[in-house]
C-alpha positions in Angstrom: 13.7 4.9 57.6 13.2 2.1 55.4 12.7 2.5 51.6 9.3 2.6 50.8 9.5 -0.5 48.8 10.7 -2.3 51.9 8.0 -1.2 54.3 5.7 -4.2 53.3 8.5 -6.5 54.5 8.7 -5.1 57.7 6.0 -6.6 59.8 7.3 -8.9 62.3 10.9 -7.5 62.4 12.0 -6.8 65.9 14.6 -4.0 66.3 16.6 -3.5 69.6 15.3 -0.8 71.9 17.9 1.7 70.9 16.8 1.8 67.3 14.0 4.0 66.4 12.2 3.1 63.2 10.8 6.0 61.4 7.7 4.8 59.0 7.7 8.4 57.0 8.7 11.9 57.4 7.0 14.9 55.9 10.7 16.5 55.3 13.5 13.9 54.3 15.9 16.7 54.0 15.5 17.9 57.5 16.0 14.3 58.6 19.2 13.9 56.7 20.5 17.5 58.1 20.1 15.8 61.7 21.8 12.4 60.7 25.4 12.0 61.7 25.6 8.7 59.7 23.5 7.6 57.0 23.5 3.6 56.1 22.1 3.0 52.8 22.5 0.4 50.1 22.3 1.4 46.5 19.7 4.1 47.0 20.4 7.7 45.7 19.4 9.1 49.2 23.3 9.1 49.9 23.4 12.3 47.6 20.9 14.1 50.0 22.6 12.7 52.9 26.1 13.8 51.8 24.8 17.4 50.9 23.7 17.6 54.6 27.2 16.4 55.8 26.0 13.1 57.1 28.7 10.6 56.6 27.8 7.7 54.5 28.1 3.9 54.8 27.0 1.7 52.0 25.6 -1.9 53.4 25.7 -4.0 50.1 25.3 -7.5 51.5 24.0 -8.5 48.3 26.5 -6.8 46.3 27.6 -9.7 44.0 24.0 -10.3 42.7 23.0 -6.8 42.8 25.6 -5.4 40.6 25.6 -8.6 38.1 22.0 -8.9 36.9 20.3 -10.4 40.1 18.2 -6.8 40.3 16.4 -4.4 38.1 19.3 -2.2 38.9 21.5 -1.6 35.7 25.0 -0.3 36.6 25.7 2.9 35.1 28.4 5.5 35.4 28.3 5.3 39.2 30.8 2.9 40.7 30.4 2.8 44.6 33.9 1.8 45.1 35.4 4.4 42.8 33.1 7.2 43.5 31.3 6.6 46.8 31.1 9.1 49.7 32.0 6.4 52.4 33.0 2.7 52.9 31.2 -0.3 51.5 30.2 -3.0 53.9 29.1 -6.4 52.5 28.5 -8.1 55.9 26.5 -7.1 59.1 29.6 -7.0 61.5 31.5 -4.7 59.0 28.4 -2.5 58.5 28.2 -2.1 62.1 31.8 -1.5 62.6 32.0 1.0 59.9 28.7 2.7 61.0 30.4 3.1 64.8 33.5 4.4 63.0 31.6 6.9 61.0 29.7 8.0 64.0 32.7 8.5 66.3 34.7 10.2 63.3 35.5 14.0 63.6 37.1 16.1 61.1 40.4 14.3 59.8 39.3 11.0 61.6 37.1 10.3 58.5 39.1 9.4 55.5 39.8 12.3 53.3 39.4 10.3 50.0 35.7 10.6 50.7 35.7 14.3 51.3 37.6 14.7 48.2 35.1 12.7 46.2 32.1 14.7 47.5 33.8 17.9 46.7 34.6 16.9 43.3 31.2 15.5 42.6 29.3 18.4 44.3 31.5 21.5 43.9 28.9 24.1 44.7 27.7 23.1 48.3 27.8 26.6 49.4 24.4 27.5 50.5 23.9 29.7 47.5 22.2 27.1 45.0 18.9 28.8 45.3 20.1 32.4 44.5 21.9 30.9 41.5 18.8 29.3 40.2 16.8 32.4 40.7 19.3 34.6 39.0 19.4 32.3 36.1 15.8 32.2 35.8 15.6 36.2 36.3 18.2 36.6 33.7 16.7 34.1 30.9 13.1 35.4 31.6 14.3 39.0 31.0 16.1 38.2 27.9 13.3 36.5 26.3 10.7 39.1 27.3 12.5 42.2 26.4 
């Protein structure tokens, strides 16, 4: 699923037969929930993928330029090396290898550091977020209307 800003550059790109390119999806969250591995660059889509328990691989082939002023992106608090939910690859071969590793990994085979980071960053991934939000809204609404 190429990023919308990348799609205009896709005509003429030939993908292997085993790769399915999805032009758009009505429900990105449903797609993430079916994905065992998500390969992304710097896109925040990795948060959605991680919530859905997809393994994350960052393919940052342009890391040096991207993180040092060669893009409109301005580095902030998030550091992919320190906070990321998966390994970073800076070339095609290592991206492919890390993607295969992520796809094959089951349970403890995936480095615990990534699971620890996910749990620290998103501590309430328990399926109860909608209820908590509704409870807060109901509590606030009752307090202001009483």
